[in-house]
N, C-alpha and C positions, 0 to 999 in steps of 0.2 A: 189798163195794165199793159206793160211792155211785153213783147213777144219773148219767148225763152231764148237765151243765148246758147252758145256752143256747148258749154259745160252742162247746162240743163238738158239740152237735146241728147247729149251722149248718155246722161243718166236715165233719161226717159227710155231710150232704146234698151238699156240694160234692164230696166224695170219691166218693160214689155216682154222680155224673154222669160220672165218668171212669174209675172202677175198678169192675168188677162186684162188687156187694155192699158196696162201699166199703172193702174190705180186700184185702190181697195174699195172704191165705191162708185157707182154710176153717177152720183152727184158730182164727182170730181172729174168726169170724163170731158175734158176740154174740147175734144173734137166735135161734140154736139153744138158748140158755139164757135167753132172754127178758130180755136186758140191753142196755144201750146203752154202747158203748165211749167212755171219756174220751179226748180227744186230748191227748197229753202235750206240754207246753211246754218243760220243762227237767228235768234231773236233777242230783242232787248226792249222791254215794255211793249208798246204798241207798234214798234218798228221791227221789220224783218229784212233780212238780206238773203238774196239767192246765191247760188254757186258762181254766178257770173259777176257778182259784186253790185248788182242793182239793189237799191233800197226801196222798200214799200212801207206804207203806213196802213195798219188794219183799221179801216173805217167801219167794218161790218161788225166785229166783235161777236162772231158766231160761235156756236158750240161751246167749247170750254171757256174762252175768254168772257163770254156773255155771263156765265155763272161765277167763274173764279177770278176773273181779271187777268191782266197780263203779268207774267213773270212773278207770280206770288212767291213769297219767301217760304 
């Protein structure tokens, strides 16, 4: 995964001001794996885009998508 861009970094700083660690779960604490989380802007099917315009494909299908699929009507 690419490192977070400028927009994602700015959003992370805002989140850290109101949410301990900037995330709502220790599972998503990217610092533990020396990474920076991208902030997701939108999704379409298994593809997601972050605030910096980077596109990703969800190869994991974890949590909701595992059970419900992507972008269910």
